[in-house]
PQR file of N, CA, C, O and H, with PARSE charges and radii, in Angstrom:
ATOM      1  N   MET A   1     186.144  74.461  90.143 -0.4000 1.5000
ATOM      2  CA  MET A   1     186.149  75.034  88.322 -0.0000 2.0000
ATOM      3  C   MET A   1     184.343  75.467  88.308  0.5500 1.7000
ATOM      4  O   MET A   1     184.041  76.622  88.006 -0.5500 1.4000
ATOM      5  N   LYS A   2     183.378  74.577  88.610 -0.4000 1.5000
ATOM      6  CA  LYS A   2     182.336  74.516  88.693 -0.0000 2.0000
ATOM      7  C   LYS A   2     182.039  75.616  89.052  0.5500 1.7000
ATOM      8  O   LYS A   2     181.389  76.344  88.303 -0.5500 1.4000
ATOM      9  H   LYS A   2     183.623  73.639  88.855  0.4000 1.0000
ATOM     10  N   SER A   3     182.454  76.044  90.349 -0.4000 1.5000
ATOM     11  CA  SER A   3     182.188  77.314  91.321 -0.0000 2.0000
ATOM     12  C   SER A   3     183.075  78.862  91.004  0.5500 1.7000
ATOM     13  O   SER A   3     182.828  79.851  91.694 -0.5500 1.4000
ATOM     14  H   SER A   3     182.982  75.453  90.958  0.4000 1.0000
ATOM     15  N   VAL A   4     184.116  78.900  89.880 -0.4000 1.5000
ATOM     16  CA  VAL A   4     184.781  79.654  89.451 -0.0000 2.0000
ATOM     17  C   VAL A   4     183.333  79.962  87.843  0.5500 1.7000
ATOM     18  O   VAL A   4     183.338  81.071  87.308 -0.5500 1.4000
ATOM     19  H   VAL A   4     184.317  78.096  89.320  0.4000 1.0000
ATOM     20  N   ARG A   5     182.668  79.257  87.519 -0.4000 1.5000
ATOM     21  CA  ARG A   5     182.210  79.213  86.052 -0.0000 2.0000
ATOM     22  C   ARG A   5     181.411  80.056  86.417  0.5500 1.7000
ATOM     23  O   ARG A   5     181.546  81.221  86.041 -0.5500 1.4000
ATOM     24  H   ARG A   5     182.663  78.357  87.954  0.4000 1.0000
ATOM     25  N   ALA A   6     179.817  79.462  87.692 -0.4000 1.5000
ATOM     26  CA  ALA A   6     179.356  79.825  87.844 -0.0000 2.0000
ATOM     27  C   ALA A   6     179.102  81.405  88.776  0.5500 1.7000
ATOM     28  O   ALA A   6     177.996  81.910  88.969 -0.5500 1.4000
ATOM     29  H   ALA A   6     179.707  78.516  87.997  0.4000 1.0000
ATOM     30  N   THR A   7     180.619  82.052  89.322 -0.4000 1.5000
ATOM     31  CA  THR A   7     180.563  83.484  89.652 -0.0000 2.0000
ATOM     32  C   THR A   7     180.198  83.946  88.800  0.5500 1.7000
ATOM     33  O   THR A   7     179.135  84.516  88.553 -0.5500 1.4000
ATOM     34  H   THR A   7     181.517  81.642  89.165  0.4000 1.0000
ATOM     35  N   LEU A   8     181.720  83.594  87.823 -0.4000 1.5000
ATOM     36  CA  LEU A   8     181.915  83.805  86.133 -0.0000 2.0000
ATOM     37  C   LEU A   8     180.464  84.770  85.468  0.5500 1.7000
ATOM     38  O   LEU A   8     180.220  85.849  84.929 -0.5500 1.4000
ATOM     39  H   LEU A   8     182.583  83.131  88.023  0.4000 1.0000
ATOM     40  N   ARG A   9     179.497  83.018  86.140 -0.4000 1.5000
ATOM     41  CA  ARG A   9     178.186  83.770  84.285 -0.0000 2.0000
ATOM     42  C   ARG A   9     176.716  84.348  85.509  0.5500 1.7000
ATOM     43  O   ARG A   9     175.489  84.314  85.424 -0.5500 1.4000
ATOM     44  H   ARG A   9     179.695  82.140  86.578  0.4000 1.0000
ATOM     45  N   GLN A  10     177.574  84.772  86.429 -0.4000 1.5000
ATOM     46  CA  GLN A  10     176.222  85.017  88.036 -0.0000 2.0000
ATOM     47  C   GLN A  10     175.851  86.307  87.036  0.5500 1.7000
ATOM     48  O   GLN A  10     176.646  86.775  86.221 -0.5500 1.4000
ATOM     49  H   GLN A  10     178.571  84.799  86.498  0.4000 1.0000
ATOM     50  N   GLY A  11     174.709  86.713  87.222 -0.4000 1.5000
ATOM     51  CA  GLY A  11     173.977  88.001  86.193 -0.0000 2.0000
ATOM     52  C   GLY A  11     174.074  88.611  84.726  0.5500 1.7000
ATOM     53  O   GLY A  11     173.658  89.511  83.995 -0.5500 1.4000
ATOM     54  H   GLY A  11     174.063  86.333  87.884  0.4000 1.0000
ATOM     55  N   LEU A  12     175.238  87.062  84.829 -0.4000 1.5000
ATOM     56  CA  LEU A  12     175.818  86.786  82.475 -0.0000 2.0000
ATOM     57  C   LEU A  12     174.225  87.427  81.997  0.5500 1.7000
ATOM     58  O   LEU A  12     174.165  88.544  81.484 -0.5500 1.4000
ATOM     59  H   LEU A  12     175.575  86.332  85.423  0.4000 1.0000
ATOM     60  N   ALA A  13     173.062  86.653  82.210 -0.4000 1.5000
ATOM     61  CA  ALA A  13     171.838  86.617  81.089 -0.0000 2.0000
ATOM     62  C   ALA A  13     171.240  87.913  81.410  0.5500 1.7000
ATOM     63  O   ALA A  13     171.226  88.634  80.412 -0.5500 1.4000
ATOM     64  H   ALA A  13     173.110  85.745  82.627  0.4000 1.0000
ATOM     65  N   GLU A  14     170.641  88.574  82.659 -0.4000 1.5000
ATOM     66  CA  GLU A  14     170.454  89.689  83.099 -0.0000 2.0000
ATOM     67  C   GLU A  14     171.308  90.852  82.280  0.5500 1.7000
ATOM     68  O   GLU A  14     170.692  91.705  81.641 -0.5500 1.4000
ATOM     69  H   GLU A  14     170.652  87.988  83.470  0.4000 1.0000
ATOM     70  N   ALA A  15     173.042  90.844  82.341 -0.4000 1.5000
ATOM     71  CA  ALA A  15     173.670  91.773  81.691 -0.0000 2.0000
ATOM     72  C   ALA A  15     173.215  92.122  80.079  0.5500 1.7000
ATOM     73  O   ALA A  15     172.838  93.208  79.638 -0.5500 1.4000
ATOM     74  H   ALA A  15     173.543  90.151  82.860  0.4000 1.0000
ATOM     75  N   VAL A  16     173.359  91.002  79.451 -0.4000 1.5000
ATOM     76  CA  VAL A  16     172.802  90.678  78.819 -0.0000 2.0000
ATOM     77  C   VAL A  16     171.295  91.102  77.568  0.5500 1.7000
ATOM     78  O   VAL A  16     171.231  91.610  76.449 -0.5500 1.4000
ATOM     79  H   VAL A  16     173.666  90.120  79.810  0.4000 1.0000
ATOM     80  N   ILE A  17     170.356  90.581  78.498 -0.4000 1.5000
ATOM     81  CA  ILE A  17     169.159  91.330  78.429 -0.0000 2.0000
ATOM     82  C   ILE A  17     169.458  92.935  78.365  0.5500 1.7000
ATOM     83  O   ILE A  17     169.574  93.555  77.307 -0.5500 1.4000
ATOM     84  H   ILE A  17     170.408  90.168  79.407  0.4000 1.0000
ATOM     85  N   THR A  18     169.559  93.488  79.628 -0.4000 1.5000
ATOM     86  CA  THR A  18     169.622  94.714  79.209 -0.0000 2.0000
ATOM     87  C   THR A  18     170.704  95.799  78.197  0.5500 1.7000
ATOM     88  O   THR A  18     170.566  96.966  77.831 -0.5500 1.4000
ATOM     89  H   THR A  18     169.465  92.984  80.486  0.4000 1.0000
ATOM     90  N   ALA A  19     171.746  94.823  77.989 -0.4000 1.5000
ATOM     91  CA  ALA A  19     172.465  95.652  77.046 -0.0000 2.0000
ATOM     92  C   ALA A  19     172.033  95.170  76.204  0.5500 1.7000
ATOM     93  O   ALA A  19     172.565  94.098  76.492 -0.5500 1.4000
ATOM     94  H   ALA A  19     171.858  93.875  78.287  0.4000 1.0000
ATOM     95  N   THR A  20     171.382  94.890  75.135 -0.4000 1.5000
ATOM     96  CA  THR A  20     170.311  94.382  73.928 -0.0000 2.0000
ATOM     97  C   THR A  20     169.028  95.051  73.747  0.5500 1.7000
ATOM     98  O   THR A  20     168.612  95.496  72.677 -0.5500 1.4000
ATOM     99  H   THR A  20     170.950  95.761  74.900  0.4000 1.0000
ATOM    100  N   ASP A  21     168.401  95.091  74.928 -0.4000 1.5000
ATOM    101  CA  ASP A  21     167.242  95.582  74.950 -0.0000 2.0000
ATOM    102  C   ASP A  21     167.260  97.058  74.670  0.5500 1.7000
ATOM    103  O   ASP A  21     166.291  97.380  73.983 -0.5500 1.4000
ATOM    104  H   ASP A  21     168.738  94.730  75.797  0.4000 1.0000
ATOM    105  N   HIS A  22     168.083  98.099  74.994 -0.4000 1.5000
ATOM    106  CA  HIS A  22     169.222  99.511  75.197 -0.0000 2.0000
ATOM    107  C   HIS A  22     169.448  99.606  74.042  0.5500 1.7000
ATOM    108  O   HIS A  22     169.024 100.648  73.542 -0.5500 1.4000
ATOM    109  H   HIS A  22     168.871  97.838  75.552  0.4000 1.0000
ATOM    110  N   GLU A  23     170.175  98.642  73.101 -0.4000 1.5000
ATOM    111  CA  GLU A  23     170.506  99.018  71.899 -0.0000 2.0000
ATOM    112  C   GLU A  23     169.783  98.551  70.864  0.5500 1.7000
ATOM    113  O   GLU A  23     170.235  98.671  69.725 -0.5500 1.4000
ATOM    114  H   GLU A  23     170.520  97.795  73.507  0.4000 1.0000
ATOM    115  N   LEU A  24     168.193  97.769  71.159 -0.4000 1.5000
ATOM    116  CA  LEU A  24     167.307  97.986  70.486 -0.0000 2.0000
ATOM    117  C   LEU A  24     166.757  99.751  70.389  0.5500 1.7000
ATOM    118  O   LEU A  24     166.625 100.529  69.445 -0.5500 1.4000
ATOM    119  H   LEU A  24     167.826  97.671  72.084  0.4000 1.0000
ATOM    120  N   LYS A  25     166.546  99.859  71.831 -0.4000 1.5000
ATOM    121  CA  LYS A  25     165.672 101.477  71.338 -0.0000 2.0000
ATOM    122  C   LYS A  25     166.696 102.446  70.837  0.5500 1.7000
ATOM    123  O   LYS A  25     166.358 103.455  70.219 -0.5500 1.4000
ATOM    124  H   LYS A  25     166.654  99.227  72.598  0.4000 1.0000
ATOM    125  N   GLU A  26     167.536 102.247  71.011 -0.4000 1.5000
ATOM    126  CA  GLU A  26     168.443 102.907  70.493 -0.0000 2.0000
ATOM    127  C   GLU A  26     168.736 103.190  69.008  0.5500 1.7000
ATOM    128  O   GLU A  26     168.878 104.369  68.685 -0.5500 1.4000
ATOM    129  H   GLU A  26     167.810 101.427  71.512  0.4000 1.0000
ATOM    130  N   GLN A  27     168.848 102.155  67.999 -0.4000 1.5000
ATOM    131  CA  GLN A  27     168.611 101.519  67.063 -0.0000 2.0000
ATOM    132  C   GLN A  27     167.354 102.504  66.445  0.5500 1.7000
ATOM    133  O   GLN A  27     167.411 103.410  65.613 -0.5500 1.4000
ATOM    134  H   GLN A  27     168.732 101.197  68.261  0.4000 1.0000
ATOM    135  N   GLN A  28     166.256 101.971  67.167 -0.4000 1.5000
ATOM    136  CA  GLN A  28     164.549 101.959  66.794 -0.0000 2.0000
ATOM    137  C   GLN A  28     164.882 103.801  66.614  0.5500 1.7000
ATOM    138  O   GLN A  28     163.957 104.471  66.154 -0.5500 1.4000
ATOM    139  H   GLN A  28     166.210 101.235  67.843  0.4000 1.0000
ATOM    140  N   TRP A  29     165.742 104.268  66.861 -0.4000 1.5000
ATOM    141  CA  TRP A  29     165.221 106.019  66.969 -0.0000 2.0000
ATOM    142  C   TRP A  29     165.940 106.603  66.173  0.5500 1.7000
ATOM    143  O   TRP A  29     165.639 107.637  65.577 -0.5500 1.4000
ATOM    144  H   TRP A  29     166.493 103.724  67.235  0.4000 1.0000
ATOM    145  N   LEU A  30     167.560 105.641  66.033 -0.4000 1.5000
ATOM    146  CA  LEU A  30     168.394 106.220  64.960 -0.0000 2.0000
ATOM    147  C   LEU A  30     167.893 106.160  63.488  0.5500 1.7000
ATOM    148  O   LEU A  30     168.403 106.987  62.732 -0.5500 1.4000
ATOM    149  H   LEU A  30     167.805 104.801  66.517  0.4000 1.0000
ATOM    150  N   ARG A  31     166.698 105.055  62.815 -0.4000 1.5000
ATOM    151  CA  ARG A  31     166.497 104.380  62.467 -0.0000 2.0000
ATOM    152  C   ARG A  31     165.793 105.230  60.991  0.5500 1.7000
ATOM    153  O   ARG A  31     165.870 105.294  59.764 -0.5500 1.4000
ATOM    154  H   ARG A  31     166.284 104.383  63.430  0.4000 1.0000
ATOM    155  N   ALA A  32     165.107 105.764  62.154 -0.4000 1.5000
ATOM    156  CA  ALA A  32     163.532 106.652  61.760 -0.0000 2.0000
ATOM    157  C   ALA A  32     164.483 107.978  61.327  0.5500 1.7000
ATOM    158  O   ALA A  32     163.751 108.840  60.841 -0.5500 1.4000
ATOM    159  H   ALA A  32     165.045 105.713  63.151  0.4000 1.0000
ATOM    160  N   THR A  33     165.822 108.373  61.359 -0.4000 1.5000
ATOM    161  CA  THR A  33     166.939 109.838  61.050 -0.0000 2.0000
ATOM    162  C   THR A  33     166.282 110.499  59.625  0.5500 1.7000
ATOM    163  O   THR A  33     165.482 109.718  59.108 -0.5500 1.4000
ATOM    164  H   THR A  33     166.416 107.673  61.754  0.4000 1.0000
ATOM    165  N   ASP A  34     166.402 111.389  59.109 -0.4000 1.5000
ATOM    166  CA  ASP A  34     166.793 111.128  58.075 -0.0000 2.0000
ATOM    167  C   ASP A  34     168.470 111.282  58.071  0.5500 1.7000
ATOM    168  O   ASP A  34     168.891 110.959  56.960 -0.5500 1.4000
ATOM    169  H   ASP A  34     167.051 112.023  59.529  0.4000 1.0000
ATOM    170  N   ASP A  35     169.340 111.605  58.808 -0.4000 1.5000
ATOM    171  CA  ASP A  35     170.890 110.549  58.113 -0.0000 2.0000
ATOM    172  C   ASP A  35     170.882 109.131  58.450  0.5500 1.7000
ATOM    173  O   ASP A  35     171.921 108.492  58.289 -0.5500 1.4000
ATOM    174  H   ASP A  35     168.998 111.868  59.710  0.4000 1.0000
ATOM    175  N   ALA A  36     169.837 108.566  58.896 -0.4000 1.5000
ATOM    176  CA  ALA A  36     169.755 106.791  57.880 -0.0000 2.0000
ATOM    177  C   ALA A  36     169.033 107.205  56.751  0.5500 1.7000
ATOM    178  O   ALA A  36     169.809 107.108  55.801 -0.5500 1.4000
ATOM    179  H   ALA A  36     168.993 109.086  59.026  0.4000 1.0000
ATOM    180  N   GLN A  37     168.070 107.569  56.414 -0.4000 1.5000
ATOM    181  CA  GLN A  37     167.523 107.863  55.501 -0.0000 2.0000
ATOM    182  C   GLN A  37     168.428 107.588  54.092  0.5500 1.7000
ATOM    183  O   GLN A  37     168.331 106.784  53.166 -0.5500 1.4000
ATOM    184  H   GLN A  37     167.440 107.648  57.186  0.4000 1.0000
ATOM    185  N   GLU A  38     169.360 108.690  54.432 -0.4000 1.5000
ATOM    186  CA  GLU A  38     170.329 109.419  53.684 -0.0000 2.0000
ATOM    187  C   GLU A  38     171.287 108.117  53.465  0.5500 1.7000
ATOM    188  O   GLU A  38     171.350 107.473  52.418 -0.5500 1.4000
ATOM    189  H   GLU A  38     169.439 109.344  55.184  0.4000 1.0000
ATOM    190  N   GLY A  39     171.904 107.897  54.469 -0.4000 1.5000
ATOM    191  CA  GLY A  39     172.285 106.524  54.477 -0.0000 2.0000
ATOM    192  C   GLY A  39     172.408 105.778  53.149  0.5500 1.7000
ATOM    193  O   GLY A  39     173.060 106.101  52.156 -0.5500 1.4000
ATOM    194  H   GLY A  39     171.853 108.420  55.320  0.4000 1.0000
ATOM    195  N   ILE A  40     171.686 104.776  53.341 -0.4000 1.5000
ATOM    196  CA  ILE A  40     170.680 103.463  52.796 -0.0000 2.0000
ATOM    197  C   ILE A  40     170.617 103.952  51.606  0.5500 1.7000
ATOM    198  O   ILE A  40     171.350 103.270  50.888 -0.5500 1.4000
ATOM    199  H   ILE A  40     171.157 104.513  54.148  0.4000 1.0000
ATOM    200  N   ARG A  41     169.872 105.196  50.729 -0.4000 1.5000
ATOM    201  CA  ARG A  41     170.257 105.487  49.798 -0.0000 2.0000
ATOM    202  C   ARG A  41     170.994 105.598  49.081  0.5500 1.7000
ATOM    203  O   ARG A  41     170.895 105.373  47.875 -0.5500 1.4000
ATOM    204  H   ARG A  41     169.277 105.750  51.312  0.4000 1.0000
ATOM    205  N   SER A  42     172.813 106.348  50.258 -0.4000 1.5000
ATOM    206  CA  SER A  42     173.784 106.978  49.258 -0.0000 2.0000
ATOM    207  C   SER A  42     174.510 105.493  49.096  0.5500 1.7000
ATOM    208  O   SER A  42     175.167 105.359  48.064 -0.5500 1.4000
ATOM    209  H   SER A  42     172.894 106.531  51.238  0.4000 1.0000
ATOM    210  N   VAL A  43     174.471 104.621  49.798 -0.4000 1.5000
ATOM    211  CA  VAL A  43     174.579 103.586  49.499 -0.0000 2.0000
ATOM    212  C   VAL A  43     174.787 102.657  49.023  0.5500 1.7000
ATOM    213  O   VAL A  43     175.783 101.935  48.970 -0.5500 1.4000
ATOM    214  H   VAL A  43     173.937 104.729  50.637  0.4000 1.0000
ATOM    215  N   ALA A  44     172.951 102.573  48.273 -0.4000 1.5000
ATOM    216  CA  ALA A  44     172.271 101.947  47.350 -0.0000 2.0000
ATOM    217  C   ALA A  44     172.935 102.646  45.981  0.5500 1.7000
ATOM    218  O   ALA A  44     173.299 102.024  44.983 -0.5500 1.4000
ATOM    219  H   ALA A  44     172.142 103.160  48.316  0.4000 1.0000
ATOM    220  N   GLU A  45     172.994 103.957  46.164 -0.4000 1.5000
ATOM    221  CA  GLU A  45     173.586 104.711  44.497 -0.0000 2.0000
ATOM    222  C   GLU A  45     174.698 104.760  44.355  0.5500 1.7000
ATOM    223  O   GLU A  45     175.147 105.300  43.344 -0.5500 1.4000
ATOM    224  H   GLU A  45     172.698 104.462  46.975  0.4000 1.0000
ATOM    225  N   ARG A  46     175.635 104.148  45.431 -0.4000 1.5000
ATOM    226  CA  ARG A  46     177.050 103.900  45.864 -0.0000 2.0000
ATOM    227  C   ARG A  46     177.824 105.441  44.970  0.5500 1.7000
ATOM    228  O   ARG A  46     178.655 105.577  44.072 -0.5500 1.4000
ATOM    229  H   ARG A  46     175.270 103.709  46.252  0.4000 1.0000
ATOM    230  N   ARG A  47     177.007 106.364  45.808 -0.4000 1.5000
ATOM    231  CA  ARG A  47     177.964 108.140  46.116 -0.0000 2.0000
ATOM    232  C   ARG A  47     178.514 108.035  48.013  0.5500 1.7000
ATOM    233  O   ARG A  47     178.352 106.990  48.643 -0.5500 1.4000
ATOM    234  H   ARG A  47     176.332 106.253  46.538  0.4000 1.0000
ATOM    235  N   PRO A  48     179.073 109.161  48.580 -0.5600 1.5000
ATOM    236  CA  PRO A  48     179.148 109.438  49.303  0.2800 2.0000
ATOM    237  C   PRO A  48     177.789 109.773  50.141  0.5500 1.7000
ATOM    238  O   PRO A  48     176.914 110.205  49.390 -0.5500 1.4000
ATOM    239  N   GLY A  49     177.496 109.706  51.150 -0.4000 1.5000
ATOM    240  CA  GLY A  49     176.720 110.371  52.229 -0.0000 2.0000
ATOM    241  C   GLY A  49     176.345 112.139  52.235  0.5500 1.7000
ATOM    242  O   GLY A  49     177.248 112.974  52.187 -0.5500 1.4000
ATOM    243  H   GLY A  49     178.207 109.356  51.760  0.4000 1.0000
ATOM    244  N   ASN A  50     174.829 112.524  52.302 -0.4000 1.5000
ATOM    245  CA  ASN A  50     175.631 114.006  52.138 -0.0000 2.0000
ATOM    246  C   ASN A  50     174.171 114.270  53.814  0.5500 1.7000
ATOM    247  O   ASN A  50     172.981 114.482  54.050 -0.5500 1.4000
ATOM    248  H   ASN A  50     174.095 111.846  52.341  0.4000 1.0000
ATOM    249  N   PHE A  51     175.347 114.061  54.381 -0.4000 1.5000
ATOM    250  CA  PHE A  51     174.645 114.130  56.211 -0.0000 2.0000
ATOM    251  C   PHE A  51     174.437 115.100  56.509  0.5500 1.7000
ATOM    252  O   PHE A  51     175.180 115.955  56.027 -0.5500 1.4000
ATOM    253  H   PHE A  51     176.314 113.888  54.189  0.4000 1.0000
ATOM    254  N   THR A  52     173.467 115.515  57.345 -0.4000 1.5000
ATOM    255  CA  THR A  52     172.875 116.890  58.200 -0.0000 2.0000
ATOM    256  C   THR A  52     172.889 116.551  59.577  0.5500 1.7000
ATOM    257  O   THR A  52     172.902 117.591  60.236 -0.5500 1.4000
ATOM    258  H   THR A  52     172.863 114.821  57.736  0.4000 1.0000
ATOM    259  N   GLY A  53     172.893 115.641  60.218 -0.4000 1.5000
ATOM    260  CA  GLY A  53     173.196 115.734  61.555 -0.0000 2.0000
ATOM    261  C   GLY A  53     171.379 115.752  61.988  0.5500 1.7000
ATOM    262  O   GLY A  53     170.981 116.117  63.094 -0.5500 1.4000
ATOM    263  H   GLY A  53     172.882 114.797  59.683  0.4000 1.0000
ATOM    264  N   LYS A  54     170.578 115.342  61.009 -0.4000 1.5000
ATOM    265  CA  LYS A  54     169.230 115.665  61.024 -0.0000 2.0000
ATOM    266  C   LYS A  54     169.203 113.383  61.124  0.5500 1.7000
ATOM    267  O   LYS A  54     168.131 112.780  61.173 -0.5500 1.4000
ATOM    268  H   LYS A  54     170.902 115.046  60.111  0.4000 1.0000
TER
END
């Protein structure tokens, strides 16, 4: 059982770090878009978003 668990967990921490680093980079540039700001405003104003793809 210990061997199976070790095999399953091998590289798991590195994979999680890689995935979360990638997710952070994606969120950072997406957060800077006009659509992101429009999404935040539209939710705060309780209206449908007017997204332009920018």
